[in-house]
C-alpha positions as CSV (number, residue, x, y, z in Angstrom):
1,M,153.5,159.3,60.7
2,T,153.5,158.7,57.0
3,Q,152.7,154.8,55.7
4,E,156.3,154.7,55.1
5,Q,157.2,156.0,58.4
6,I,155.3,153.4,59.9
7,I,156.3,150.3,57.3
8,E,160.1,151.2,58.1
9,G,160.1,151.4,61.4
10,N,158.2,147.6,61.4
11,K,160.7,146.3,59.3
12,L,163.3,148.2,62.2
13,L,161.2,146.6,64.9
14,D,161.4,143.2,63.0
15,R,165.5,143.5,62.2
16,F,165.8,144.3,66.1
17,M,163.2,141.3,67.3
18,Y,164.7,138.1,65.1
19,G,167.7,139.2,63.3
20,E,168.2,139.7,59.6
21,G,170.4,137.0,59.6
22,T,167.6,134.4,60.9
23,G,165.0,132.7,59.4
24,L,162.4,134.5,60.9
25,Y,163.4,137.9,59.5
26,N,160.6,139.1,56.8
27,H,158.5,135.5,58.0
28,Y,156.1,138.3,57.8
29,A,156.7,140.0,54.5
30,N,154.5,143.4,55.2
31,H,155.8,143.8,58.9
32,N,152.1,145.8,59.5
33,Q,151.5,144.7,63.2
34,Y,153.6,146.1,65.2
35,H,152.5,149.8,65.1
36,E,148.3,147.6,65.6
37,N,148.8,145.4,67.6
38,W,149.6,145.1,71.0
39,A,150.3,141.1,70.8
40,W,153.1,142.1,68.5
41,L,154.2,145.2,70.6
42,F,154.4,144.0,73.9
43,P,157.1,141.4,73.1
44,V,159.1,144.0,72.2
45,V,158.6,145.8,74.7
46,D,159.8,142.7,77.1
47,K,163.1,142.3,75.2
48,I,163.9,146.3,76.0
49,K,162.9,145.4,79.2
50,N,164.9,142.5,79.8
51,M,168.1,144.2,78.8
52,N,168.6,145.7,82.1
53,T,166.9,149.1,80.3
54,D,164.5,151.0,82.7
55,V,160.5,151.2,80.9
56,S,158.2,153.2,82.0
57,I,154.2,153.5,80.3
58,Q,152.1,155.6,82.9
59,I,149.3,157.3,81.7
60,V,147.9,161.0,83.0
61,D,144.7,162.6,81.9
62,M,144.0,160.4,78.9
63,V,147.5,160.5,77.6
64,T,149.9,158.2,77.6
65,H,153.7,158.5,78.6
66,I,156.8,156.3,78.0
67,H,160.4,156.8,78.4
68,I,162.9,154.0,78.1
69,K,166.9,155.0,79.7
70,P,169.2,152.4,78.3
71,P,172.2,151.8,81.1
72,V,174.9,153.1,81.1
73,S,174.3,155.6,77.8
74,G,173.1,158.3,79.4
75,K,170.2,157.9,76.8
76,V,167.0,158.7,77.7
77,F,164.3,157.9,74.6
78,Y,160.4,159.9,75.8
79,F,157.0,160.0,74.0
80,S,153.9,160.9,74.9
81,D,150.4,160.8,72.7
82,E,146.6,160.3,73.5
83,D,147.2,157.1,71.8
84,P,148.7,154.5,74.3
85,Q,149.8,152.4,70.8
86,R,150.9,154.8,69.2
87,A,153.9,156.6,72.1
88,V,155.2,152.9,72.7
89,W,155.7,151.8,69.4
90,Q,157.4,155.2,68.2
91,C,159.3,154.8,71.5
92,V,160.5,151.5,71.2
93,V,161.3,152.0,66.8
94,A,163.5,155.0,68.5
95,H,165.0,153.0,70.7
96,A,165.9,149.9,68.3
97,Q,167.5,152.8,65.8
98,W,169.9,153.5,68.3
99,R,170.7,149.9,69.0
100,E,171.1,149.1,65.5
101,T,173.5,152.1,65.1
102,M,175.8,151.9,68.0
103,A,175.9,148.1,66.9
104,N,176.8,149.1,63.3
105,D,179.2,152.0,64.7
């Protein structure tokens, strides 16, 4: 991942968590915490899970596998990586991007 992809993914997660129209959006101007801080990343996972969405995270042979399956959509987001945080971050970014696209359609 490039630094630009990380920044854009973190901005997307910020919008997913707080919305563009709230005072909390852009509260942290550098948006650099989601990809490197579990304390920022796991609330995103919790929010997704609380949307009646199946979330599964497994570690098998030192590789983290995560899948997110929103209800009714038939869509499944799946990532695996030796770096657990990167796998989770990539999956929640893909999910948030899909949600944002669905909301704009």
